[in-house]
C-alpha positions in Angstrom: -35.3 -6.1 -0.9 -39.3 -6.2 -0.8 -40.3 -2.2 -0.6 -43.9 -3.6 0.9 -42.9 -5.2 4.7 -39.5 -5.6 6.5 -39.4 -8.7 5.6 -36.5 -11.9 7.4 -34.8 -12.0 3.9 -33.7 -8.6 4.7 -32.8 -8.5 7.8 -29.6 -11.1 6.9 -27.0 -8.9 7.1 -28.6 -5.7 7.9 -29.5 -6.4 11.3 -25.3 -7.5 11.8 -26.2 -4.9 15.1 -22.7 -5.1 16.5 -20.9 -4.1 12.4 -23.7 -2.4 11.0 -23.0 1.3 10.1 -25.9 2.3 8.2 -28.3 -0.2 5.9 -31.7 1.3 4.0 -33.2 0.7 0.6 -33.1 2.8 -2.7 -36.8 3.6 -3.9 -38.0 3.3 -7.1 -41.0 3.2 -8.9 -39.6 0.4 -11.2 -40.6 -2.8 -9.1 -41.3 -3.4 -5.7 -38.1 -4.9 -5.2 -36.5 -2.0 -3.7 -32.2 -2.4 -4.2 -30.6 -2.6 -0.7 -27.7 -0.5 0.7 -25.5 -1.3 3.9 -22.1 -0.1 5.1 -20.4 -2.5 7.6 -17.2 -2.5 9.8 -15.7 -5.4 9.0 -13.2 -7.0 7.8 -12.4 -9.0 4.1 -12.8 -12.7 4.6 -9.2 -13.7 3.4 -10.7 -17.8 2.5 -13.9 -16.5 0.5 -13.9 -17.4 -3.0 -11.4 -14.6 -4.6 -12.0 -12.3 -7.2 -9.8 -11.4 -10.3 -8.9 -8.2 -9.7 -7.5 -5.8 -13.0 -4.4 -3.9 -11.9 -4.3 -0.6 -13.8 -1.2 0.4 -12.2 2.0 -1.0 -11.3 3.7 0.4 -8.0 6.3 -1.4 -7.2 9.7 0.2 -5.9 11.1 1.5 -9.3 8.7 2.6 -10.5 8.5 4.4 -7.5 11.9 5.3 -7.7 11.3 6.3 -11.9 8.3 8.5 -10.7 10.3 10.9 -7.6 13.4 11.5 -10.9 10.8 12.2 -13.4 8.2 14.9 -11.1 12.1 16.5 -9.8 13.7 16.5 -13.5 10.1 18.2 -14.3 9.5 20.5 -11.6 13.3 21.2 -12.3 13.1 21.9 -15.7 9.2 23.0 -15.9 8.1 27.2 -14.7 5.5 26.4 -12.4 2.7 29.3 -12.2 0.1 28.2 -10.3 -1.7 24.5 -8.8 -3.5 23.6 -12.1 0.1 23.7 -14.0 1.5 21.2 -10.9 -1.5 19.3 -11.6 -0.8 18.6 -14.4 2.7 17.8 -14.3 2.1 15.2 -10.9 -0.8 14.1 -13.2 1.7 13.7 -16.5 4.5 11.6 -14.2 2.3 9.6 -12.6 0.7 8.4 -16.0 3.7 7.6 -17.3 5.5 5.6 -14.7 3.1 4.0 -12.9 0.6 2.8 -15.6 0.6 -0.4 -17.2 0.4 -0.3 -20.6 -2.6 -3.4 -20.6 -4.2 -4.1 -17.3 -3.2 -7.3 -15.7 -5.9 -9.9 -14.0 -4.8 -11.5 -11.4 -5.8 -13.1 -8.2 -3.4 -11.4 -6.1 -3.6 -8.7 -3.6 -2.7 -7.2 0.1 -5.5 -9.3 2.4 -4.9 -12.7 -0.4 -1.7 -13.1 -0.3 -0.2 -10.6 1.9 3.8 -12.4 1.1 4.0 -11.8 -2.9 6.9 -9.5 -3.3 7.3 -6.9 -6.7 10.0 -8.6 -7.3 7.7 -12.7 -7.0 5.3 -10.2 -8.7 8.1 -9.5 -11.7 9.4 -13.3 -11.6 6.2 -14.6 -12.4 5.5 -12.7 -14.9 8.5 -13.7 -16.3 7.7 -17.0 -16.1 4.3 -15.9 -17.9 7.0 -15.3 -20.9 8.3 -18.2 -20.6 5.6 -20.4 -20.7 3.9 -18.1 -23.7 7.3 -18.5 -25.2 7.4 -22.3 -24.9 3.9 -22.3 -26.2 5.0 -20.5 -29.5 7.8 -23.1 -30.1 6.0 -26.0 -29.4 3.5 -25.0 -32.5 5.4 -25.6 -34.6 5.2 -29.1 -36.6 8.7 -31.2 -36.7 9.4 -32.3 -40.0 10.7 -35.6 -38.9 7.4 -36.6 -36.9 8.3 -36.2 -33.6 5.0 -35.4 -32.0 6.0 -34.3 -28.0 6.0 -30.5 -27.9 8.6 -30.9 -25.0 11.2 -31.7 -28.0 11.8 -35.4 -27.3 14.4 -37.9 -29.0 14.3 -35.7 -32.6 17.3 -33.0 -32.7 16.9 -30.9 -36.0 16.5 -27.4 -35.2 13.1 -27.0 -34.2 12.6 -29.8 -31.3 16.1 -28.3 -30.4 14.4 -25.0 -30.1 10.9 -26.5 -28.0 13.4 -28.8 -25.9 15.5 -25.4 -25.0 12.2 -22.9 -24.3 10.3 -26.1 -21.9 13.6 -26.4 -19.7 14.2 -22.6 -20.0 10.5 -22.5 -18.6 10.6 -25.5 -16.5 13.5 -24.8 -14.0 12.2 -21.1 -13.6 9.3 -22.1 -12.8 10.3 -24.6 -9.6 12.5 -21.9 -8.3 10.0 -19.3 -8.1 7.9 -22.2 -6.2 10.6 -22.5 -3.9 10.4 -18.3 -3.0 7.0 -18.2 -3.2 7.0 -21.4 -0.6 9.7 -19.5 1.2 8.2 -15.7 1.1 4.6 -17.8 2.6 6.8 -19.4 5.0 8.8 -16.4 6.3 5.7 -14.5 6.3 3.6 -16.9 8.8 6.9 -17.0 10.8 6.8 -13.8 12.1 3.5 -13.9 12.3 4.0 -16.4 15.8 7.2 -14.5 16.7 4.4 -11.6 17.0 1.8 -13.8 18.3 4.5 -15.0 20.8 3.2 -15.5 24.3 -0.9 -14.7 23.3 -2.8 -18.2 22.8 -5.0 -16.8 21.1 -4.0 -14.9 18.5 -1.7 -17.9 17.6 -4.9 -20.2 17.4 -6.4 -17.2 15.2 -3.1 -17.5 13.0 -3.1 -21.5 12.6 -7.0 -21.6 11.9 -6.4 -18.8 9.1 -3.5 -21.2 7.4 -5.8 -23.7 7.5 -8.3 -22.2 6.2 -10.7 -22.4 9.8 -11.3 -19.0 9.8 -14.4 -17.7 11.8 -17.7 -16.1 10.0 -16.6 -13.0 10.6 -20.8 -12.3 9.8 -23.0 -14.0 11.7 -26.8 -14.9 11.3 -29.2 -11.8 13.5 -32.3 -11.5 13.8 -34.2 -8.6 15.4 -37.3 -10.8 15.7 -40.9 -9.5 17.9 -38.3 -6.7 19.1 -35.2 -9.0 20.2 -31.7 -10.0 18.6 -32.2 -13.8 17.7 -28.3 -15.5 17.2 -29.8 -19.7 17.2 -29.6 -20.7 13.9 -32.8 -23.4 14.9 -34.9 -20.1 16.5 -34.3 -18.4 13.1 -34.7 -21.0 10.5 -38.4 -21.6 12.4 -39.3 -17.6 11.7 -38.2 -18.3 8.2 -39.9 -21.5 7.9 -43.4 -19.9 9.7 -43.2 -17.1 7.2 -43.0 -19.1 4.0 -45.8 -21.6 5.2 -48.1 -18.2 5.7 -47.6 -17.1 2.4 -50.6 -19.3 1.0 -53.3 -18.4 3.4 -52.8 -15.1 2.5 -52.2 -15.6 -0.8 -55.8 -17.0 -1.1 -57.1 -14.6 1.4 -56.3 -11.4 -1.2 -56.9 -12.8 -4.1 -59.9 -15.9 -3.7 -63.3 -14.9 -2.8 -65.5 -16.9 0.1 -66.7 -19.0 -2.9 -63.2 -19.7 -3.9 -63.1 -17.5 -7.5 -60.1 -15.7 -8.3 -60.4 -11.9 -7.5 -59.6 -10.2 -10.9 -59.8 -6.5 -10.8 -61.8 -5.1 -13.4 -59.4 -4.3 -16.8 -59.7 0.2 -17.0 -61.5 1.3 -19.6 
C-alpha cells in the first residue's frame, strides 16, 4: 500500500464494506510502501489452493482419553498447593498426551476435508508406513537379476519380500480409498438431508461439491464517494489511473524545456 495517496490498488479488498471490520496502513520510515492490515468477517474459501499445514498436536479420541486419565492420576497423587502447581501439572499432562514427537505436514483440515475422521487419519498414517516399508524393500537389488520393484516372477528371498510388502501396501491402500469415499459420500448425504426442502442450500451444496462456489469477496471500490461493483467501471478507472502516471511524472520531473529536474546534492 502506498503511503502517498489512497490509490485504487488499496481498495481491492479494504473497500469490501459488507465484510470489512477494520483496515489501515502501518507507517514506517523505511519505504513509502506501507504494510496494509485488515480484518474481514468472511468464510474461508475451501476451494482455493490448499496450503499444507504443520500439525504439532494430535487430538484424537484415544489421546483425549489418555490425557483425562493422565491428569486424573497426577491430581490424585500430587499435592496441589496453588494455581501455578495445577497449571504446571496440566501443561505437563497436555504436552505428554497430545504433542507429536515429529510434526506432521498435511493438506487435511476440518475446512478442506470435514469427513476425515481420526480413525481415517490413523489409517492414512499406517498406509504411509506400509509404503515406506515397500520402498525400503525395493531398494535391495535381486542377486538373480530381477528388475521388477514389485518382485516380478523371481522367488528369491529378496523378491519375495518385495512382493509381500507391495501386496500389503496395495491391498490396504485400496481398502482405505473405499473407506474415504464412503465417509465423504455419507457426509455429503447427511448435508443434503439437512438441506432438504431448501432449494437454495441444496444448490449451494451441489456447487460446493462441483467446486463452483461463488467468490466470498467481490470486487468493490469507492469512486467519487460511491461504492462501485461493476467490473467494467473498475477496469476503466484502473486504466485511467495508470495512463495518467506518465504525464504526472513528466510534469514533476521534466522542465518546460524537456530537461530532467534533479535536486542538488547536499554538501
